C-alpha positions as semicolon CSV with decimal commas, in nm:
position;residue;x (nm);y (nm);z (nm)
1;X;-0,004;-0,001;0,002
2;X;0,097;0,348;-0,048
3;X;-0,046;0,700;-0,030
4;X;-0,080;0,935;-0,335
5;X;-0,198;1,296;-0,307
6;X;-0,240;1,602;-0,522
7;X;-0,100;1,895;-0,365
8;X;-0,221;2,257;-0,446
9;X;-0,206;2,449;-0,141
10;X;-0,284;2,731;-0,102
11;X;-0,534;2,709;-0,400
12;X;-0,562;3,076;-0,407
13;X;-0,209;3,100;-0,515
14;X;-0,162;2,783;-0,712
15;X;-0,461;2,721;-0,930
16;X;-0,697;3,032;-0,888
17;X;-0,692;3,178;-1,240
18;X;-0,718;3,559;-1,297
19;X;-1,088;3,537;-1,367
20;X;-1,197;3,261;-1,118
21;X;-1,521;3,330;-0,922
22;X;-1,449;3,145;-0,609
23;X;-1,181;3,336;-0,446
24;X;-0,942;3,640;-0,487
25;X;-0,641;3,491;-0,664
26;X;-0,301;3,549;-0,503
27;X;-0,010;3,670;-0,720
28;X;0,263;3,598;-0,476
29;X;0,362;3,359;-0,218
30;X;0,657;3,288;0,020
31;X;0,613;3,454;0,357
32;X;0,750;3,260;0,646
33;X;0,394;3,164;0,745
34;X;0,331;3,048;0,387
35;X;0,647;2,827;0,406
36;X;0,555;2,707;0,749
37;X;0,213;2,595;0,630
38;X;0,349;2,385;0,355
39;X;0,617;2,226;0,572
40;X;0,350;2,167;0,839
41;X;0,156;1,973;0,580
42;X;0,435;1,753;0,490
43;X;0,524;1,694;0,845
44;X;0,162;1,553;0,890
45;X;0,237;1,326;0,598
46;X;0,540;1,226;0,769
47;X;0,379;1,151;1,114
48;X;0,071;0,982;0,970
49;X;0,213;0,758;0,682
50;X;0,596;0,767;0,640
51;X;0,694;0,689;1,001
52;X;0,458;0,404;0,976
53;X;0,638;0,255;0,676
54;X;0,374;0,369;0,414
55;X;0,526;0,528;0,100
56;X;0,402;0,878;0,005
57;X;0,382;0,997;-0,360
58;X;0,295;1,347;-0,450
59;X;0,135;1,239;-0,765
60;X;0,073;1,571;-0,885
61;X;0,157;1,943;-0,793
62;X;0,215;2,259;-0,962
63;X;0,124;2,616;-1,003
64;X;-0,015;2,831;-1,285
65;X;0,245;2,971;-1,536
66;X;0,028;3,136;-1,802
67;X;0,106;3,501;-1,810
68;X;-0,242;3,628;-1,799
69;X;-0,259;3,495;-1,437
70;X;0,015;3,734;-1,349
71;X;0,175;3,512;-1,080
72;X;0,503;3,638;-0,938
73;X;0,792;3,432;-1,115
74;X;0,995;3,431;-0,788
75;X;0,693;3,333;-0,597
76;X;0,626;3,032;-0,838
77;X;0,973;2,917;-0,804
78;X;0,983;2,953;-0,419
79;X;0,644;2,744;-0,405
80;X;0,784;2,475;-0,623
81;X;1,108;2,453;-0,431
82;X;0,933;2,448;-0,113
83;X;0,697;2,165;-0,218
84;X;0,948;1,949;-0,383
85;X;1,209;2,001;-0,108
86;X;0,939;1,930;0,160
87;X;0,852;1,613;-0,008
88;X;1,202;1,496;-0,040
89;X;1,280;1,589;0,306
90;X;1,005;1,335;0,437
91;X;1,115;1,061;0,181
92;X;0,812;1,118;-0,054
93;X;0,834;1,119;-0,435
94;X;0,720;1,449;-0,592
95;X;0,571;1,451;-0,937
96;X;0,542;1,782;-1,104
97;X;0,222;1,809;-1,299
98;X;0,282;1,945;-1,655
99;X;0,010;2,024;-1,916
100;X;0,275;2,125;-2,175
101;X;0,053;2,400;-2,277
102;X;-0,111;2,704;-2,128
103;X;-0,196;2,667;-1,747
104;X;0,099;2,473;-1,603
105;X;0,348;2,439;-1,870
106;X;0,709;2,335;-1,742
107;X;0,833;2,108;-1,996
108;X;0,894;2,137;-2,358
109;X;0,805;1,792;-2,483
110;X;0,986;1,828;-2,793
111;X;1,308;1,916;-2,661
112;X;1,286;1,751;-2,331
113;X;1,405;2,078;-2,162
114;X;1,238;2,297;-1,891
115;X;1,058;2,583;-2,059
116;X;1,200;2,816;-1,772
117;X;1,561;2,736;-1,715
118;X;1,534;2,881;-1,374
119;X;1,292;2,586;-1,293
120;X;1,521;2,335;-1,426
121;X;1,821;2,507;-1,230
122;X;1,617;2,480;-0,914
123;X;1,534;2,120;-0,949
124;X;1,892;2,024;-1,023
125;X;2,010;2,205;-0,711
126;X;1,743;2,012;-0,503
127;X;1,872;1,685;-0,662
128;X;2,232;1,764;-0,553
129;X;2,125;1,744;-0,197
130;X;1,944;1,404;-0,235
């Protein structure tokens, strides 16, 4: 048995599009309390599953990348790094969700490269610590 979850917290930042009707979209993320909330979520995964020998897969996570949503680039990078890093710290497997078009476009599937080299660089740095 294993646990697989999708992680998009806080939704107001990660998946709320510029014209959504259910909340006021956030354009930035990365305060101390933002980071603490993500780390707290992953510590609960560690306590409830990993510590009991149950593997955890973050089967999907990501943040909007389409320019029309006006997400702060540094905030996107910080969120991606915090989520992936927190997953790796507890021994979970993080899987970045990529639509390859529009909303969550991270990979160019024709070249096999990251669309945004800063995202690729961030993941390479994270993997050096594993």
